[in-house]
N, C-alpha and C positions, 0 to 999 in steps of 0.2 A: 504494500500500500504506500503510494507516494503522497507526501504531505507538502503542499505548496506553502511557501513562506507566508503568503497572505492569509492562509487558513491556520497557521500555527498558533495564532492568538486564541484559537478555540480548542487547542490541544492541552491536555492536563500538564504536560512537561513545560508548557509555557510559564508555569508558575516559578520555574527556576530563574526567570528574568527578574523576579521581585527580590531575589537575593543577589544576582549577578550585577545588576545595574547599580545598586547602592555601593557595592564593593568598588566598582570602577570609578564611580563619581567621587566617593570619599577619598580613594587613592589619589585621584587627580587633584582634588582640592588640597589635600595634605601636601602634595609635591609643590604645588604653587606656593603654599604658605612657607614651606621650607626654603624654596628659592628666594622668596622675599626676605626671609629671615637672614639669609647669607648672601644677599645680592652683591654686596661689595667684593665678595671673594669668589664669585663665579664668572666664567668667561662668557661673553655675549655671542650671539650668532646661532648658527645651525646646531651647535653642540647642545644648546638648551632644548631645542625642539627634539633632537635625537634622544636626549635624556628622558623627556616627557613621554615620547612614543615608546621607548623601551620600557618605561615604567608601566604603561598600560599593558604591555605584554606580560610583565612579571606579575601584575595584579590579576590578569586573566588566569595565569598559571596557578596562583594561590587560590583564586576563586574556584578552579576546577576541583581542588581538594576539599574546599569548604562546602561545595555543593554536592559532593559525592554521596553522603548519607541521605541528603534530602531527595536526590534523584532516585536512589534505590527505594526510598519510602514511597515516592509518588508512583513508581512503577508497580509496587506490590500492594498498596492499600486498596481494598475492594471498593467498588463504585458506591455501594450503599453507605459505607462509612465515610467516603470522601464527600458525599452530598449532604451528610448530616449537619445539623446546626452546631452541635458541639465541636465537630471537626473544623467548621469555619472559624469558630472562636479560637481553636487551637492554632490555626494558621496565623491568626492575628497576633497571638502570643509569640509564636515563632519569629514573625517578622519584627515584633517589638524587641525581642531579645537580640536579633541580629543587628538592629539599629543601635541598641545600647552597646553591644560588643564593638561595633565599628567606631562609635564615638569614644568609648573607653580606650581602645587600642590607639586611636589617633592622638588622643590627649597624652597617653603614655609615651608614644613615639616623639611627640613634641618636647616633652620633658627630657626624654633620653637624648634627643638631638641637642637640646640646650646645654646638656652636660658634656656630651662627648662629640657632637658634630657628625654623628653617623646614625644609620638605621639600627634596629636591633641586631645583636651579635652575641658572641659568647659571654660578654659581660652580663647581658640580660639573662642568659642561661645560668651563669654563675650565681646571680642573685636568687635563683630558685633554691640553691643549696643553702643559702644563709637567709632564709625567709624572715626569721625573727628580726635580725639586724636591719634588713631592708625595710620591713613594715614599720619598725620603730622610727627609722630615719624619714620615711615618707610622711608618717603621721606628724612628725615634728616640723617638717618643712612645708607642707601644703595643707590647705583646708579640705581634706579628703572627703569627709562625709557630706558636706554641702554640695561638693562637686558631683559625687555619685548620685545624689538626689536629683540634681539638675539634669544629669545624663539620663536618669530613669524617666523623668517627666518628659524630656524631649523625645526619647525613643517611643514612649507610649503614645504621645501625641501624634508623632509621625505615622505610627502603625495604624492608629484609628483613622487618621486622615486618608491613608492608603486604602483602608477597608471600605471607605465610602465612595471610592472612585469606580466608574462604570466598568473599567477593564478588570478590576478585582472581582466584581460581582459576576462578570461574564466568565471569568476563569473558574469561579466556584460552581458555576452551572454547567461546566463541560461534562460530556458523557463519552469519554475516550475508551474504546475497547482495549482489552488486555493485549492483543496482538500489536496494536498500534503503539501502545505505551512501551512495550518491549522493543519494538523496532527502532524507536527513537532513543530509548534509554540505553540500550546496549552500546551503541557507539559513544555516547556521552561518558560511559563508565571507562572507556579506553583512554580518554583524554588525560587523566592524571598519570596513567602508566606511561604514555608517550611523553608527557611533560617531565617525568622523572628521568627518562632515558635521554631526552634531548635538551632539556633546559636546566642547567645547574648554575648556582651563583658564580662559580669559578669560570664557567664557560661563556658567560655573557660578555659582550663587548666592553672594553675598558676605556675610560675617559682620562685624559691627562689631568683634568681638574677633579680632585678627590670628592668635592661636594656634589658635582654633577654625577659622578659614579654612584654615590650613595643615594641621590635623589632617584636614580633609575631603578633602584632595588625596591622590592616589597618587604616591609619590615617583618611581617609574620613569617614569610617564606624564609627570609634571612635568619630568623630566630631558629627555625627548625633545622636549617642547613648548618648553623653554628652548633646546635645540639648534636648533630650527627658527626661533624668534623672535629668538634672539641678543640678549637684553636682560635687564636686571635691573630689578626693581621698586624704584625709588629710595626710596620712602617706607618700604619694608619693611627696607631694608638700610643706609640712610645717615641721618646726622643730618638732621633737617628742622626747619623753623620754621613758625609759623602762616602760612596762605596769605596773609592780608592783609599781614603783615610782609614776606613774600617779594615780593609785588607792589610794595610801596612801595620796597623796597630795590633791586630790579632796575630799576625806573624810574629811580632816581637813578644807578645804575651805568652805564646805557647812554645817559643823557641827555647831549646836547651842543648846542652852538650850531647853529641852523637845523634842529633836530629837534623837531617839534611833536607832542605826544600828544593825541589826541582826548579829549573828556570821558568817553566810555564805550567804550573800545577793546575789540575782540573778544578781545584778549590783552594782557597788561600790557606786552609788548615792542612792540606795534604803534605806529608813529609815522610821520609824514610828514616825509621829509628834503627840505629845500628847497635846491636847488642855485643855480647862477648862470647864466652864459652856457654853454649846453650845447654840447658838442663831439662829433662823430661820428668819433672815431679808431677804426681797427681795433685789436684787442687780440690779441696772441699771447702766451699765458701758458705758459711752458715749466716744467713741474714735473719736476725732476731727481731721479732715484732715489738715495736714500741719500747726499745731498751735505751732509755736515757742514760747518759754517762753518770748522772747523779745517783743512780741506783747501785753502782758498784763501789765496794770498799776501796778498790784501787784508785778511784776517783774522788774519795773523800766521804762516802756514805758510812755511817756508824751503826746501821741496823743489823748488819750481818746477813743481808739478803743473798749475797753472791759468794759464798765460801769457795765454790768450785772455780768460778771465773777468777776470783782473786788469787787462788793458788796457781791457776794456769798462767796468770799474768806474770808470775815470778819466773816462768820458764819461756815467756813470749816476748816479742817485740810489741810494745804497747804504744799506740798512737793516742796522745793525750789532748790534742788540739784539732780534732776532726769534726767537721760540721756536716749534718745531713743537708741535702739540697732542697728538701721540701718537707711537707707535713703529712704525707700520705705514703702508703706502701708502694704504690705504683711509681711515685717520684724516686724512691730509693732504688727500685728495680731499674728505672730509666737511667739514672746516673751511674749505677754500678755496671750496667751492661753496655750502655752507649757512650758514656763519658761525655755527656753534653750538659750545658747549663739548663736549668729548669725553665724552658721556654713558656711564654704566656699561654693561658688556656689549660686544658687538661694535659696530663702526661702523654707522651708519644705512645706509651703502652696501650692507652685506651683509644687511640685514633684509628680510623679505618686503614690508613696506610702507615704501617709501623715497622717495615722491614727494609727501609731504603738507606739506612746509615750503617756504618761499620759498627760491629759489636764485639764484645769480649768473646762471644761464642764463635764468631767468624775467625778471629785470630787463633783461638784454640783449635778450631777445625783445620785451619791451614797447617797447623803443626802436627796433625794426625790424631787429635783428641776427639772424643765424642762428648760434646756438651750435653748436660742433662739438667732438667729442672724438676725439683722435688717440692711438692706443696701438700700440706696435710688436709686441705679442703678440696673443693671442686674448683679447678683452675679456670673454669669459664667465668668465674667471678672477676670483675674488673678487667676482663679481656686478657687475663694473664696467659692462658694456654695458647690463645691466638698469637700473642706477641712472641712468646718463646718458641713456639713451633715454627713460625715464619722466619725466625732468626736462627734456625738450625738446631734447636734443643730437642731432645727426646723428653716427653712429658711423663711424669710420675705423679699422680694425684689419686683422689678417692675413686675416680672413674677408671683408673687403669690398674691399681694395685688391689690385691685380694683383701677382702674384709674379714676373712675368717681368723686372721691373726691379730686383729685390732683389739687392744685391751680397753681403750677408752676413747670416746669422741663426744663433741658437743656441736653446737650450731656452726662453728667455724671450721671444724675438721677433727682429725684424729689428734691424740695427744702428741707432744713433741717426742716422747719415748717411742711411740709407734712410728712416727715419721723417720726417726733415726734408724729404726730397724730396717725400713725400706732402703735407706742409704747404705747401711752395712751390707745387706744382702746383695745389692747391685754392685757395690765395690768388689765383693768377692767374685762375682761373675765377670766383671771387667778384668780383674787381675788374672783369673784363670784363662781368659782369652788373650792375655798379654796386650790389653788395650789400655793406654793411658786415659784417664778420665778427668773431667772438670764438672763438678756438681754445684749447681746453684740451689741451695736449700733454704726454703722460706718457711719459718715457723709460724704457729698461730696461738700457742697456749697463753702468751702474755697479752691477752685481749679479753675484753668483756665476752662472756660472763665470768671470766677468771676461774673457770672450773678445770679440774685435773684429777688424775687418779688419787684415791685415798691412800693414806699411810705411807706417803713418800716424804713429806716434810712435816714440820711441826706447826703449820698454819693450815686450818681447815679449808677445803676446797670451796670456792665461791665466796670467800670472805673479803676479797678485794685485791687491789693491785699488788700489794706487798707479797701476798701468797703466790700470785701468778709469776712474779719476778723470781721468787725463791724456787718455785717448781721449774721454771725455765732454766735456772742455773743448775738445779739437780739433774735435769735431763741432759744438759750439755756435759756435765761431769761424768754421767753414766756412759754417754756416747764415747767420749774421749778414752775412758777406761777400757771400753770394749774394743775401740780402734787400736789401742796399744798392743792388743793380743793378735792383731792381724798381720799377715806377711807383707802387706802393702804399706804398713804404717810408716816404716823408715823412709819410704820414698813418696811421702805425702805432705803437702802444706795445708794447714788448717787456717782459714781466715774467718774470724768471728767479728761481725759488724752489725750494727742496728740498721733498720730501714728508715726510722725516724724517731723522734722523741715521743714520750708518752703524752706530754702536754704541748699543744700547739695553738693556743687560743689566739684569736685575731685573724681577720680575713685579709686586710690590706696592709697592715703594719707588720714589719719583720722584727720579731723579738729574738735577738741573737741567743739569749740564754736558753731558748727553746729549741735550739738546733744542735747542741753539742752531744755527740754520740761516742760510744767506745769502739775501738777496733784493736783486736789482738791477732798477731800472726805467730802461729805456733808450728815449729818444725824442728824438733831436737836434732842437733848435729848439722843443721843447715842454716837456720836463722838464729843469730846470736840474740839472747835475751837483752832487753834494755828498754829505753824510753825514747820516743820520737815526738818532739813537741812543736814542729813547724806547723803553722796554720795551713789547713787543707780542707777539702770537702770530698764527698763521695766520688766525684768525677775523676779524682786522682788515684783511686784504688786500683783499677785495672792497669793503667800504665805503670804504676809502681810495682805491681805483681809481675808484669812482664819484664820489668827491669831486673827484679830479683832473680828471675829465671834466665836472664842473659839473652833474651830473644831479640832477633832482628825482625822487623815487620813494617808494612805500610800502614800509616796511621792518619786518621782524620779526627782523632780524639782531641777534646779541648782540655783534658786533664794532662798532668805531667808526672814523670817519675820523680817522686818526692825526694829520693836520695840524691838527685841532681839539682835540687832547689836550695838556694841559700836561705838561711833562716829568716832574713829580713825581706825575702821576696815571696813569702807565703801569702796565700789569699784564699778566700772561700766564697763560693757562689751559693746563695740561698734564695728561696722564693716561696710564694704561695700561688694561688690561681692567677692573681693579677699583679701583685707587687713582686719585683725581682731586684736582687741586690748583690753588691760586691763588698765584702769585708776585707780590709787589708791588715797588715801586721801592726799598723799604728792604731788599730781598733777604730778606724773610721769606716762607717757604713754608708754607702751610697745606694739609694733606692730609686728605681724607676717605676712610675705608675701610669695607668691609662690617662688619656688627656694630655699626653706629652708633658708630664710633670716629673719632677725629681725632688728628693729630700735627702738630707744628710744628717747623720747621727754620730755621736761619740759614745763608744761602748766601754764600760768599765768591767772587765772580766772578773775582778775580785769581788765586786759588789753584785755583779750580775744585772746591772741596770744600764740603760742608755738614755741619752738626752739629745735634743736637737743640737746639731753642730753646724759648723761653717761649711759652705760649699767649696770643694776642691776641684778645680777644672780638670786636672789630669786624671783624677779618680773618676769623674763623670765620663770622660772620654773612654777610659778603659772599661767601665761598666757597660756603656753603650756598645763598644766594640765586641765584647763577649756575647751579649744577647742578640744584637743585630746580626752578627755573623752566624750564630747558631740558627736563628730563624731563616736566614737566607740559604744556608746549607740545606736545611730540611725542605724549604720551598723548591729549591733547585732540583733536589732528588725526587720530589713528587711531581715535578713538571708544572707546578703552579706558582710562578713568581709572586711575591707579595707586594711588589711595587712596579 
């Protein structure tokens, strides 16, 4: 059955226009308002028209998603129900809600633009993570409740006016057969699918003027794209410097003895690291959940929570001035495997494209090792299995390992003791096959609900953080004791490091005291016990380990071999979702924030406090060089330049 355009106004699916037209009109009006708001900063001419036309396209794409459930409903609802009076009232309510939603999101985008000069993006996504803080800030900054009431009155009034129009009553009186509804509805259902395949935020034409580029976007569509991609465009939101200056500065910041840069590198970070006599030690890297340095007696704690780690520290090389790069497990994984600064947005571990950078696993694999990832829970959580598998690791988690030998488990996974049993069994298999191994072991017991097997320590299970820390320590001690009895022990390096600290309050401010973590390197007969107190962060762990092994390799790591770093040249890169910073040995912290802002602090490590400090131009340049270069490298590898 062919439906002429002139007759479509009498088709039931014509009702979609009552949602489509407001989306397009509202989108156009908002764009015009944003252009007026930033008129002195936009270029005149055809580019403005192109931005508006492209904006209509992106609005239509967004509308295709928004209309999808309504289209399905109109196809399926029976004719008697559709013609009922109650259903007509329901349609008026639906239109009123749509008007309210459009007004609300437009006002929200205006406020967001006023703050950041862009449409919705990952910052908006991030605000959902910190709902309480954001709501409190909004309530203190705007007259929210009166505005919401005005929005509601306006939406209801517009919907009631629309319901009185002849075309609305004509639509309500339509009598469209099932076959005709399906014939028109089915192609409409394909539009969002085609839009997903053909129209992505990154694939749209780019404008030289950043404001025009943002005007051409649809805020809601950009919001969901940001949610999927989990990243921020560095150049749009953070202070940047000319590309050549960034290349020159990052070259100087990562250069060190025995690292040769080729004349025309593929990336400014690319260099050949020359080692010495290469050693093929096995490596078991235990990454302990939420183990702040302050929990260990070796770092000053007096509660006696870590007797095993404290005893092990006497036989290990202890890093006393190491900082986590972030406040989440995935940040620790990112920095320990990729040796990159904590780029804005979500960790690369959680991004759809997460296998484009050099990793510790790729270096180990090039040396004939089989990298392996051990996790006590289900590794699909936080996209961990996807990340490690795509970077060459064999996965060991609750989905791959037998459950019959598990002694204890909770919501997060099996106990640390059970996890270490998996590691021991696999190490025996690798040794029997004469295969050197590198194990990345992620623990879970030091996490809420703080439960663990009974009768292991003198603190009852589930009683709090202290008990979880002490059980974590107990499990490590038991594991090391069992490993000492293995034939592969004498040829194995044990690296024990935290993923992040237990306390990381604060969304945009960086509190240095909440980033200090422990690290022990234990390998009797190979690693001399002692203390290493040069300031560093997790991005330095992999290069330092490769240096201890004497390996030569191609590197694009941002970290350095700490044994080749002068004590006064130490530095640490730390960050949250949005704030990213550089701490130097003078305890000066430079922080970059969205909106192209920066802050400076002076940190007192003895008191554990920091206060606002003076700006240091060289420190700001170095901070920008680190984060801009990391963002550009990732963007280049994914094929989507950020500027």
